[in-house]
PLY file of the C-alpha trace (Angstrom):
ply
format ascii 1.0
element vertex 218
property float x
property float y
property float z
element edge 217
property int vertex1
property int vertex2
end_header
69.37 181.15 77.39
69.95 177.39 77.92
72.01 176.83 81.13
74.13 174.15 80.25
75.80 173.68 83.53
73.31 170.45 84.44
74.76 168.74 81.58
78.47 169.30 82.15
77.45 167.70 85.85
76.16 164.84 83.83
78.90 164.47 81.54
81.13 164.26 84.26
79.27 161.99 85.95
79.19 159.57 83.01
83.03 160.19 82.40
83.87 159.14 86.11
81.40 156.00 85.55
83.24 154.95 82.33
86.70 155.62 84.10
85.44 153.24 87.07
84.57 150.46 84.47
87.76 150.46 83.07
89.48 150.23 86.40
87.16 147.45 86.94
87.91 145.70 84.00
91.77 146.39 84.74
91.36 145.11 88.20
89.43 141.95 87.44
92.20 141.34 85.04
94.82 141.68 87.35
92.75 139.23 89.58
92.25 136.75 87.32
96.05 136.80 86.73
97.04 136.53 90.12
94.81 133.60 90.54
96.07 131.85 87.22
99.51 131.92 88.73
98.11 130.43 92.21
96.79 127.43 90.20
99.89 127.12 88.26
101.83 126.88 91.40
99.21 124.69 92.73
99.77 122.31 89.96
103.32 122.58 89.99
103.49 121.44 93.69
101.15 118.47 92.85
103.27 117.37 89.87
106.47 117.81 92.11
104.47 115.39 94.93
103.72 112.99 92.07
107.07 113.05 90.46
108.91 111.53 93.56
111.17 108.95 92.28
110.63 105.83 94.24
111.90 102.38 94.33
111.11 98.80 96.48
113.30 96.20 97.65
112.83 93.42 99.24
113.67 89.69 100.33
111.24 86.46 99.88
111.53 83.11 101.09
108.08 82.02 100.44
107.06 84.32 98.01
104.42 86.57 100.32
107.15 89.56 100.47
107.69 88.95 96.85
104.03 89.44 96.11
103.59 92.36 98.36
106.40 93.88 96.73
105.50 93.78 93.17
101.75 95.26 94.13
103.45 98.28 96.14
105.97 98.39 92.82
102.85 98.31 90.12
100.93 100.86 92.18
103.58 103.45 93.02
105.32 103.11 89.76
108.79 101.91 91.63
111.76 100.21 90.19
112.04 97.17 91.83
114.59 95.04 93.26
115.41 91.77 95.08
117.91 91.34 97.98
119.30 87.86 97.74
121.66 85.84 99.82
124.96 84.96 98.44
124.02 81.25 99.84
120.41 80.90 99.74
118.37 79.67 102.62
117.37 76.18 102.27
114.04 75.45 100.47
112.79 73.19 103.44
110.98 74.83 106.09
112.58 73.33 108.85
115.83 73.68 107.64
115.45 77.09 106.64
114.41 77.69 110.34
117.50 76.08 111.63
119.98 78.17 109.66
117.48 81.51 110.00
116.80 81.35 114.15
120.01 81.72 115.48
120.96 84.40 112.82
117.74 86.64 113.92
118.35 86.04 117.46
121.78 87.12 117.27
120.89 90.18 115.06
123.57 88.92 112.80
124.15 90.03 109.13
123.77 87.50 106.38
126.25 88.09 103.15
124.24 89.15 100.37
124.67 89.69 96.74
125.59 93.01 94.90
122.29 94.33 93.33
123.17 94.86 89.81
122.21 98.53 88.49
120.83 100.31 91.47
121.91 103.61 92.15
120.24 104.77 95.64
121.06 108.35 94.40
118.18 108.40 92.03
115.18 107.71 94.52
113.55 110.09 96.87
111.49 107.12 98.74
112.82 103.33 99.02
110.14 100.80 100.01
112.19 97.84 101.84
110.30 94.41 102.23
110.99 91.80 104.93
109.33 88.59 106.34
108.55 89.08 110.04
111.33 86.20 111.04
111.43 85.55 114.98
110.03 89.13 115.71
112.67 90.53 113.65
114.26 91.53 110.04
115.20 88.61 107.97
119.07 88.45 108.18
119.50 89.84 104.48
117.32 92.60 104.79
119.33 93.66 108.09
122.79 93.35 105.94
121.42 95.36 103.10
120.20 97.96 105.20
123.26 98.21 107.29
125.40 98.21 103.82
123.28 101.02 102.81
122.48 103.61 105.58
124.85 106.22 104.24
123.28 105.96 100.93
119.73 106.31 102.40
120.60 109.25 104.34
118.05 112.04 103.73
115.63 109.59 102.03
112.08 108.74 102.88
112.29 105.19 103.86
109.24 102.97 104.55
109.28 99.05 105.93
106.72 96.93 104.81
106.83 93.32 106.04
104.61 89.99 106.02
103.99 87.69 108.98
102.40 84.56 109.92
100.44 86.05 112.51
103.00 87.77 114.74
102.15 91.00 113.41
104.52 94.23 113.77
106.45 92.84 117.03
109.85 94.86 116.68
110.62 94.90 113.15
109.61 98.57 113.09
111.91 99.58 115.75
114.83 97.35 114.36
114.46 99.18 111.24
114.44 102.56 112.25
117.49 101.87 114.75
119.57 100.75 111.97
118.60 104.13 109.75
119.22 106.97 112.31
119.69 109.56 109.41
117.01 108.61 107.24
113.18 109.84 107.08
111.91 106.84 108.41
108.35 106.48 107.54
105.28 104.48 109.62
105.99 100.58 108.65
103.21 98.06 107.59
102.65 94.65 108.54
100.45 92.46 106.22
99.41 88.66 107.13
101.46 86.05 104.50
98.52 83.70 104.56
95.81 86.60 103.18
98.61 88.54 101.21
97.00 87.62 97.91
93.65 88.95 98.62
95.19 91.93 100.00
95.97 93.84 97.00
93.95 97.11 98.07
95.54 97.35 101.33
98.91 97.16 99.55
97.81 99.79 97.02
96.50 101.94 99.84
99.55 101.66 101.97
101.83 102.78 99.04
99.53 105.57 97.76
99.41 106.85 101.57
103.25 106.52 102.02
103.81 108.38 99.02
101.94 111.39 100.28
103.13 111.41 103.80
104.77 114.46 104.33
108.33 113.94 105.39
108.99 113.69 108.98
112.09 115.58 110.26
115.38 114.18 109.91
116.18 112.56 113.55
0 1
1 2
2 3
3 4
4 5
5 6
6 7
7 8
8 9
9 10
10 11
11 12
12 13
13 14
14 15
15 16
16 17
17 18
18 19
19 20
20 21
21 22
22 23
23 24
24 25
25 26
26 27
27 28
28 29
29 30
30 31
31 32
32 33
33 34
34 35
35 36
36 37
37 38
38 39
39 40
40 41
41 42
42 43
43 44
44 45
45 46
46 47
47 48
48 49
49 50
50 51
51 52
52 53
53 54
54 55
55 56
56 57
57 58
58 59
59 60
60 61
61 62
62 63
63 64
64 65
65 66
66 67
67 68
68 69
69 70
70 71
71 72
72 73
73 74
74 75
75 76
76 77
77 78
78 79
79 80
80 81
81 82
82 83
83 84
84 85
85 86
86 87
87 88
88 89
89 90
90 91
91 92
92 93
93 94
94 95
95 96
96 97
97 98
98 99
99 100
100 101
101 102
102 103
103 104
104 105
105 106
106 107
107 108
108 109
109 110
110 111
111 112
112 113
113 114
114 115
115 116
116 117
117 118
118 119
119 120
120 121
121 122
122 123
123 124
124 125
125 126
126 127
127 128
128 129
129 130
130 131
131 132
132 133
133 134
134 135
135 136
136 137
137 138
138 139
139 140
140 141
141 142
142 143
143 144
144 145
145 146
146 147
147 148
148 149
149 150
150 151
151 152
152 153
153 154
154 155
155 156
156 157
157 158
158 159
159 160
160 161
161 162
162 163
163 164
164 165
165 166
166 167
167 168
168 169
169 170
170 171
171 172
172 173
173 174
174 175
175 176
176 177
177 178
178 179
179 180
180 181
181 182
182 183
183 184
184 185
185 186
186 187
187 188
188 189
189 190
190 191
191 192
192 193
193 194
194 195
195 196
196 197
197 198
198 199
199 200
200 201
201 202
202 203
203 204
204 205
205 206
206 207
207 208
208 209
209 210
210 211
211 212
212 213
213 214
214 215
215 216
216 217
């Protein structure tokens, strides 16, 4: 008589192995699903970062800050707006200095024109451009920031400036002091005399600031 016990044991082992394979397959599918969900989450986070709505606002007398603003706007896909004084500064350099110097030293405001179509509530990141005039913000920029400080509350705001050799000086500090409830990102100074050869630096600045983690609100 043939002993069927060994065959039964072999059959049981094979059954368990088949079950383990099925469990492994189900486990692999589950892990793949979790990984896929994780990738979706990362993609959504990346999309969220890239979908920040950005704008550039600037004042320019010579055209250097305008060039910087246009380059930054193009790189970041931002809307762009120009700050204009109600009474323009004289186009003659010496006469412009006579007008602007006492305003800058006194940190005075200069009346500006309303910017048509600008709704700050639409934007997450705001770049503000100013020339360096006597170590501080150009008066029209000071006026615009002062007038809109409440609307900029909680937003990421970043200064860029063009200069004739003075560098940043006190522009960054003066700018941040006007926006105590905004998330002020690190400012950047660009040489006005070489601004048209600074496209790469301007583009890197825009990319870097758009990717900068938002600082804590002060």
